[in-house]
N, C-alpha and C positions, 0 to 999 in steps of 0.2 A: 489315226483312229490311236487316241491315249486309252494305253491299257489300265488296268485296276493297281495294278503295282504301281504305272507311273503316277497316277494320280495320288497312290497312299504317299508313294515318296514327296510327292510337290507340296500333299497337305500336312508331312512333317516341318519340310522347311516354311509355310508359310503359318504353322501351328490354329489348322481350320482343319475342318473333318472333309475324309476325302470325296462325300458328294460336293461339297463347297467347288472343289477345283474343277469338277465337269461343271457346273453353272456358270462359274469364272469364265471358263473355254467358250462356251455358248455364247455368253454376250459379248464375249472379244471379239470371235468370230464374224459373230451379224454385224461389229461395227469396229471394227480394228484400230482401235484409237486407246492409251490410258486410260482417259477420262471414264470408260464405261467400266474399268473395275474399280471406279471409286465404291465404298459401302452406299446401300442405301438405307433407310429408317427402320428398317427391322433386321439388318446383317453390320458386320463389321469386320473388316481388312486390318491385320494388326497393322499399324503406324501409318494409316491412309486417312483416320477421320480428320486433320486438320484440318482447319478453314483455309481454303486457296490465297487468303490474304496473310495467312502465318505462313502457310507455305513460302510466299513468293520474299516475305522478310528474311525467313532460314536462308532461302537461297543466296538474297543478296550477302548477307553475314557470313557465308561461308566461301561465295566463289569472288566478293570484291573486297568484302571488310577484313578480312582474315588475310588473304595474300598481302596485302599490305601493310600488316603490321610488321615489323622487323624482327622484334623480342619481346614475348608474350612469356612470363615464366609459367604460368598455368594455363595452357591455350585451350583447354575443353570448359573451363571455369569464366576465363574471360568469355569466350564462344557465348553463353548461356547467360551471361548478364550484358554482355551487348545484344541479343536479342529480346531479351524484357524489356531493357531501354526501350528499344524501337515501338516496341507492341505497347509499353506505356503512352510514346508519343500520339500514337494513331488510336488510343483506346480498343488495343486488340487482350483476349487472353493468351498472357504468354506458355509456350508449351514448358513440360516436365524436363526434368534436367536430360529424364531417360531419352524421350523424343529427338533433343535434341542429338545425342549422343549416336542413334539409331539413321537418325540423319548423317550425322558428317561421318558416321563408317561408312555409309552406302553411297556416298559423294567421293570418298577416297577410293571406295573400289573400285567406283567408274574411271575414274582417273586412272588407278592404277593399270585399267583394263587396256583403257585405250593406248597408254605409252607402251605396255608391252609388244601390243598389237604392231606398234609401228615398227621394229626391225624385222618380225617374222614373217611380216608382207614385203619386205624389200628383196629383189635379186638383186640389186647394186647401188650405191648409193645415190638417193633418189628416184629409183627406178621402182615403179611398182609391178609386182607380179599379179593381176585381177582375172580372175576368169569370166566372170561375169556382169553383164551391164548392172549399173545403180549401184556395184558394190562398192565402189569408192569413186564419189564426186569431189572433182577441185573447183573451187570458186575462189574469183580473185578479183579484182578493181584497177583501171585501167586509166588513165586519162586520154583519149586520145588525142592524136597528133594533128588535128583540125580546126580550123574557125568556123561556129555556125552563124548562120542571122537570122533577127527577129520574123517571124511571120507578118506582124505586125505594119514595120517600116526599114527592113530590111537592113536592119543596124546590124553590126557585129557583134554577137552576144557573149563570144568566148569559145573557149573547147570543153566539148562534154565530155561525160565520165561513163565509161563501158564498166557495166559488172561482167563477168561468164561464169557459166556453169561447164564445165567439160565432166564427161563419161570415161574413165582412164582406160575401160575396159576395152570398148568400141573407140576413143577418139569422139564420138559425138558431141556435139553442143549442143545440150539439154535446154538450154535455155541462157537468153542477154537480155539486158535491160540497159537502157538509156536513161540519159536525164544529165541538167546543170547542174546541181548541188552535189555537193561534196557526197559517197555514198557512207548510209549510217543502218540503222538496224532497221527501220522500215523498208530501206532498197533491198536485203537481204531479204526479206519476208517477201515482196512482190518477187523478186527474181525467184525463189523457193517454188511462188505460185505458178508461174511460168515453165518451171519442173515438172511439176505435179499433173500439171491441167492438159487436156488436148489442145490443140493448138490452134485449131479452127477458126475457130472467132476469133482471137487475138489477129489469126494470118490475113482476114477478112475485113478487118475494122482499117489496118495500117493499108490493104487495097494491095496486098500481095502472093502470087499464088506460089506455093511451094509444098514440096511434099516433104513433112517433118513432121514425122511419128514415134518421133525418140519424146518419152515422158516416164513418170514415174515417181515413186517415193524412195531417197536414197539410201541407203543403207550406211552409209559412215560419208561424212563432211570432210573433207581437206583442206585446212584453211592454215593461213597468216596470223600473227598474232594479232592485227586489227583490233581497235577498241568495237567494231558493230560486229565483233566476231565470236565478242567474251561478252554479248549482249545480255540481259536478263530474259530479253523477248525471246531469241535464236535459242536460249538454254531452257526456257519452259516448252515453246514448240516443239524443239527436234525430243524432248522427254515424251510428250502427247503421243509423237507420231515415232516412235522406236528410232530415230538416228543418232547416232553417234556420231561423237564429236574428237576428230583427229587434228593436232596441230602440227606445222612444220617445226621443228628444230630451233630457237633461235640463232640467227645469223646464219643460216645452210639455205639459202633460196632455191639450189639447186633440188631442195625436197619438193618443190612445184615446177620442175622444169615442164612437165607437159602441158600445161595451160600458159604457163612463160610463153616458149615454143611459140604457142598458137597466139597471143597478143601480138607477138612481132611478127610472126606471119600476117594478122588481121593491118597490122598497123603499115605493113609496107604495100599493102593492095592501097591504102588510104590516100597515099606518097602521090598517085596519078589524080586525085580530086579536087577540085577549086578550094581554094582555102588551107591546102595543108600546110602545115608547118614543119614538116621536118621532126625526126625522131631527138635530133642536137641542139640544144639551144645556141650554136657556133654557126652564124651565118643567118639566123634565123631574122633579121631586119632589111637582112636584103633581099629577101625571099618574098617580102611585103605580101605575106597572105592574107590580110585583111583587105588589099586590093580585089584580089580573087574571090572573098569567100563569097558562095551564093546559096549551098546549103541551107535548109532551116531544121531543125532535129525531127521532124516529121521523116525530111528528107532525105536525110543521114541513117532514121530504123528502118525506112524501105530499102537505103541500099546495102544495112550490113545485113537483114535477113536475106535477100536475094545472094549476096555474098557466099555467106554461111551454108543454107539451105539449097540453093541450086547447085554452088562451085565448090565451095570445101568438102562438104559430104559427100557430094558424087566424084572428087578426085585423087587418084590413087594418094595413100598415104604409105611414107616411108616408113614410118615405126609400125604400120600394118604388115608389110612385107608385099608393098603395093595394091592393097586391097580398100577401094573405097571405104570411109567410118559407115558409111548407111549402109555397104553390102557387111560389113562386120557385123554390126547392131544386129540385122536380120539374121546372122549366121549364130551368133550368140544365143538372141531371145530365143530362138527356137528350143532352146533347152534349158531355159531358165524359168524360174517362175517371179514374175514383177510384180512390184507391189502397187494397187491406185487407190485412191481417196475412195472412202464410201460412196455406192451407189444412189446420194440423197440429194435432193433439190438445194440446199444451204450449205453442201460438203465445201464450194469452193468458197463463201465466205468465211466459214467457221474454222477452215485451212488460214487461210489470211489473218483473221482475229488470234490465231496461236502467236504468229510470230510479227503483231505490232508493240511496240513500246512500251510500257506498262507504267502506272502512277497509283497510289495507293493514297486514298482521298474519303475524307467523314463529309456525308450529306449533311448541309449547312439551312440555316433559315430560307434561304432565297436559290436552293437548290446544289448544285455541284458546280465548283468555280474551276477552272484549268486554264493554264495561261490565259488569264483575265478575260475569258468568255464563262459565260452563264451558259449550264442545260440546266434542263428541266425534264421531268419524268411523274407523272401519277403516282408511282412507287415509291418516289423517295421521299413523301411524307411518312410513310410507314418506316422506311429504313433509316428515316434521324429520328422516330422516336423511340427505337434499337437502339442508336445509338452505334450501328453497325459501320466499319470502316468497310470501302467498295475497291473494287480493283477495277481501274480505267485503260484499259488501250485506245490507243489512239494514231491515226496517221498521221505523219507533219505535215504530209503537202494537201489534208485537206481535214481540216478541223469544221467541217460543218456538221460531221457528225461523231459522236465517241460510242465505246461500246462498254457497258458497267457491267457485270458482277456482283454479288454480295455472299460472293463464297461459294456457289453453286457451279454444277458443271457450265450451263447457258448464260449467254450473254444476251443483255437488252440493248436492245442501238436508241440512241438519245440524239 
């Protein structure tokens, strides 16, 4: 329960009446995502009235443009001018200097907290002291040491990319994603969807029976410094669902040792499969993996699911005092409060949308144009009259539809 004194203290920090704090709390508990706290037409949350497209511009300038500038005589002023310039290009009303200053201060405080949390949570360099599942989840990509073939003609199509999400406390794999394309922002979004959602429908789709109850919304994502882990889509999605981002120190791979060891373990198992290339380029030609390759992407996904769900999760783990990861998950989960997606019919789709790549566009006479593809919706006619900039989220592997918002909480499918 939230006491009256706590509500009044929160009201002072937010500059609202204490009764408003209770209303915001009820709204958030009913649907625990940050967009539920956005202002309604009859109310106002200080600093929260900005159009979503303007927020996107500020986010890009602060996280991408500003770090790329080597020397700025007046960073605060240059920040405001760059935001105004970008808003003018897409026809948006630029925010005030004080609004930009508040956003910049908030971003710097978040980054400072994330950096400060790193040494405090370390027991030894590269080792985390984590008490509960989902407290820290490590994500990493690796190119699997195996050649796969096409389902159509059996020709070799290359080595797949494996993306893994590992719960540090229990050493359980919360989800994985396999694809032939190099991982990008959409890959991370799809992987997080598997982390957060029940896996029964996915397991049925690929035809594998496995006991895989591990899921939930992470509290902290521990990542390396790859571009897809610093994308606008990942940052905005994590803000929406209350996920903090923590990055490894540059040049110190041992800070991601848990998931690196898991990658090595899985690649050692891959060596026994047809088409295995081995982890070293030396002697790869002599192994002639192209001649033995016979697994398709679906075959390899089934094998990986069985390897993780049936074998790895059920085998004694040295880092857990010989306790299997699945048993460790059950032990820790009994005393921890997990975070799940809202119980709504479109919760899965809304979660994925928040992590898809973002583009800003304006509606033209022939509709919305993205990647030389034209999209149309009846609402576009009204949006074009008001010359509103829209936020477009898209899936790089499926451009048959996009999701468009004109500054509101919801997206329409086009």
